C-alpha angles and dihedrals in degrees: 000000000000122000092240095061093082139040132212112240106208096173091061094057092090089065092064123068117227107252118201108203124190109222132177105250091218089069093055121093124184108228136186109266093213103049095106097147101129125092140187119242137009129017120256125186129234104013129167129200120192134183107188101188106139099237096030106044122164131168120182123193109199122188094192120016114253115235132193093279091055087047094056091050091047091053094050088051089047093051092051093043091054091048089053092048091054090064093065116095088217109031089203088072089067094059100098099024132109106232123202119253125198106230097189091053087056089054091046093052091048093047092242130139120248095235129121095272091060091049091050094052091043093053091046089059090041090058092048091051094048091051092062114098117203121201112192134181100174141162107215102163133047095240091090094251119134131193130211124203133170112183144117118291087239137355122202143194123199125199110198140168113251109240131189090210115121117237137062094246093058092049092049090049087060094071114131103176140012122195125185136199114193129207108280092242092067092061091039092056093045098050106026112022118124096148136040095019141115134211122244119194112211092195093057091046093053092054091061114087105186117081091217092052090046089055089047091053090051092053090048091052089051093053099045123069129201109282087354131149128278111279121212119199125186128211089254091054091054091053086081087074083080129060108265118274136175096200108116096206090051092048090050090051092049092051089053090050090048091054092052091045090053091050091050092047095050088052085063092059095107090048096053117086100197114032132074107204134180133170116246114225136194104199099314097331122102107234101168147311138277118218134184131174110239118233105265128209109196114215 
């Protein structure tokens, strides 16, 4: 979702009370506020996403579009990666290292079996994620320094037991170790960012069951900044959660799904620690959503 698809409505801020939420700082991850590379729905080949803002440039080259299933795998990898990074006395030492990821823990968190079929689907997403190239030119601190990176979203190494069994699922089930190296911007954002970043609350994310709502939460986090202004998104803005289409019937179906997703998301309001969310109506029709990041006190 591009930065120019929404506007900040300062004059509406007075309608929203400032909410101070106490949150465990271990649940908060600083994320890049332009990495909007995941979509809902079918897979498309050879996509590009670009944010051309001067101090916050990102271009993503995507061989196969990433959907909500790929997103949930990515987030589980990210959570484990960050946990591994925290173990370093100097987090900078983790920048170019492959860090071990517990595959079975991913399956457990996603309520999946650890059989060959799960490995097959996981590696399918892993290949899609590793085929994404991110090109950044981003200012992440207020000292005027910028960093440029061009690298895969993730790189991976698999140690597995050679098996004579026939069948892809059997071979995948012989995995012994998975190690991941993430794009440098991921660690830079987490450890250094004081500018051009957003906050992602792992605790709020884990309370959301639906994959599509999890992805919606991620996008809302990308768009809102700490103590920032109220953001208003229209139904048409949210159509960018899907790969572009010119089919009227498909667009109409997506709009109906967006409305239902927004209703379901607003019902989660009391469960989320970090977002203030309200539906936007025109007469009795839902035309969008208003979102504001709550004031957070990290403890």
